[in-house]
C-alpha positions in Angstrom: 22.5 13.3 -49.7 24.1 10.1 -49.0 27.6 11.1 -48.6 26.7 13.4 -45.5 26.7 16.6 -47.5 23.7 18.9 -47.9 22.3 22.0 -49.7 21.8 25.2 -48.1 18.1 24.6 -48.6 18.1 21.3 -46.9 20.0 22.8 -44.1 17.6 25.8 -43.6 14.7 23.1 -43.3 16.7 21.0 -40.8 17.8 24.1 -38.7 14.2 25.4 -38.5 13.3 22.4 -36.5 15.7 23.6 -33.9 15.4 27.5 -34.2 11.6 27.8 -34.8 11.3 31.5 -35.6 14.7 32.6 -34.4 16.9 33.7 -37.3 19.5 31.4 -38.6 22.9 33.1 -37.7 24.7 34.4 -40.8 28.1 32.9 -39.8 26.5 29.6 -39.8 24.9 29.9 -43.1 28.3 31.1 -44.4 30.1 27.9 -43.0 27.3 25.9 -44.5 28.1 27.5 -47.9 31.8 26.9 -47.8 31.4 23.2 -46.8 28.9 22.7 -49.7 31.3 24.3 -52.2 34.3 22.3 -51.0 35.4 19.6 -53.6 35.3 16.0 -52.5 38.8 15.0 -51.5 39.9 18.6 -51.0 43.0 18.9 -48.7 43.3 20.7 -45.5 44.4 24.1 -47.3 40.8 24.2 -49.2 39.6 26.5 -46.7 40.2 27.6 -43.0 37.3 25.4 -41.7 38.9 22.3 -43.3 42.4 23.4 -42.2 40.9 23.3 -38.5 39.1 20.1 -38.9 35.6 21.7 -38.4 32.7 20.1 -40.1 29.2 21.7 -40.1 26.6 19.1 -38.8 23.2 18.8 -40.5 20.7 16.4 -42.1 22.5 12.8 -42.4 25.6 14.0 -40.6 25.4 13.8 -36.8 28.1 13.2 -34.1 28.9 9.8 -32.3 28.5 11.4 -28.8 24.7 11.9 -29.6 24.4 8.4 -31.1 26.0 6.9 -28.0 23.7 8.7 -25.7 20.8 7.4 -27.7 22.0 3.7 -27.7 22.5 4.1 -23.9 19.3 5.9 -23.4 21.1 8.4 -21.2 18.5 10.5 -19.1 18.3 12.9 -16.2 20.3 16.1 -16.3 22.3 15.1 -19.6 19.2 14.8 -21.6 17.7 18.0 -20.1 21.0 20.0 -21.0 21.1 18.4 -24.4 17.4 19.4 -25.2 18.7 23.1 -25.2 21.6 22.6 -27.5 21.4 23.1 -31.1 24.5 21.3 -32.3 26.0 22.9 -35.3 29.8 21.8 -36.0 31.9 19.0 -35.0 35.7 19.4 -34.5 38.6 16.8 -34.4 41.7 17.1 -32.3 40.8 20.5 -30.8 43.3 21.3 -28.1 40.6 22.4 -25.8 37.8 20.0 -26.8 39.2 16.9 -28.6 36.6 15.5 -30.7 33.5 17.1 -30.0 30.6 19.5 -30.8 29.8 23.2 -30.7 26.3 24.4 -30.8 24.0 27.4 -30.1 22.5 27.4 -26.6 18.6 28.0 -26.8 17.8 27.7 -23.0 14.7 30.0 -22.4 16.7 31.9 -19.8 19.1 33.3 -22.6 17.5 36.5 -23.7 20.1 37.9 -25.8 19.4 38.2 -29.6 22.5 36.1 -30.3 22.3 32.7 -28.6 25.6 32.0 -26.6 27.8 28.9 -27.7 27.9 25.6 -25.7 30.5 22.7 -26.5 30.3 19.2 -25.5 33.3 16.9 -25.5 33.5 13.3 -26.5 32.9 12.3 -23.0 29.6 14.1 -22.8 30.8 17.0 -20.6 29.3 20.4 -21.3 30.9 23.9 -21.0 30.5 27.4 -22.4 33.8 28.5 -24.3 34.9 32.1 -24.5 33.5 34.0 -27.6 30.4 35.9 -28.4 30.0 34.1 -31.8 30.6 30.6 -33.1 33.5 31.6 -34.9 35.2 33.3 -31.9 34.5 30.3 -29.9 36.3 27.9 -32.5 39.2 30.2 -32.9 39.7 30.4 -29.1 39.7 26.6 -28.8 41.9 26.1 -31.8 45.1 26.8 -29.8 46.3 29.2 -32.5 47.8 32.5 -31.1 50.1 35.2 -31.8 50.7 36.4 -35.4 49.2 33.0 -36.6 46.0 34.0 -35.0 46.0 37.1 -37.2 46.8 35.3 -40.2 44.1 32.6 -39.6 41.5 35.5 -39.0 42.5 37.0 -42.3 41.9 33.7 -44.0 38.4 33.4 -42.4 37.6 37.1 -43.3 38.7 36.0 -47.0 35.9 33.5 -47.2 33.2 35.8 -45.7 33.7 35.0 -41.9 35.4 38.2 -40.5 35.7 38.6 -36.7 37.1 41.7 -34.7 39.5 40.0 -32.2 43.1 39.7 -33.5 44.4 37.5 -30.7 42.9 35.0 -28.2 43.2 37.5 -25.4 40.8 39.9 -27.2 38.1 37.2 -27.4 35.2 38.1 -25.0 34.0 35.8 -22.3 30.7 34.0 -22.7 27.5 35.9 -22.0 25.7 32.9 -21.1 23.2 33.2 -18.3 22.2 29.5 -17.6 25.4 27.6 -18.1 25.0 23.9 -18.9 27.0 22.9 -15.8 24.6 24.9 -13.5 21.7 23.5 -15.3 22.9 20.0 -14.8 23.3 20.6 -11.1 19.7 22.1 -10.8 18.1 19.3 -12.7 20.0 16.6 -10.6 18.8 18.3 -7.5 15.2 18.4 -8.7 15.4 14.6 -9.5 16.8 13.8 -6.1 14.1 15.9 -4.4 11.4 14.3 -6.5 12.8 10.5 -5.6 12.9 11.6 -2.0 9.4 12.8 -2.0 8.2 9.6 -3.5 10.2 7.5 -1.0 12.7 6.2 -3.8 15.5 7.8 -2.2 16.0 8.0 1.6 17.2 11.6 2.6 20.3 11.7 4.7 
């Protein structure tokens, strides 16, 4: 599709390149369906995803942070971390993230059936937000709390995206095993050791 929108069939084909034989999370496919059904030019009250300025990424619809990285040919730990991230949604003006991307973390050390969520901000910084699902992570970082959180959760439930927490305090910590920040440090240390061993870097 030329306008950055895509069908569910197109999305499944694209997602399989990342997930392989892993199941595509139901919440993600529901978000795809909501976005696909949204009329062009719809206002922010069209659905709760649109209200929070959340866009599902897919074929023909990527985020500038990845384009910038490709243009600058960023390597090292940044590329290693990025290779384990399946980017699924972008956000605009999120209180916690600003303009950035949330995705499923597919590092081989993560053995849980449901992959944890990892985010990357517009500056290329990775972190693992609170939440055991994509929607929980998005709501946690939305800045909405108190009675407004419950109302927003009800709006998501009405479009087929229910969650159990009724406040930000009830959103669980991430269950991530190999956090992207830790992986960056490991890869940086490995690269430094390799350069030292090859004589390209003098050990101090």
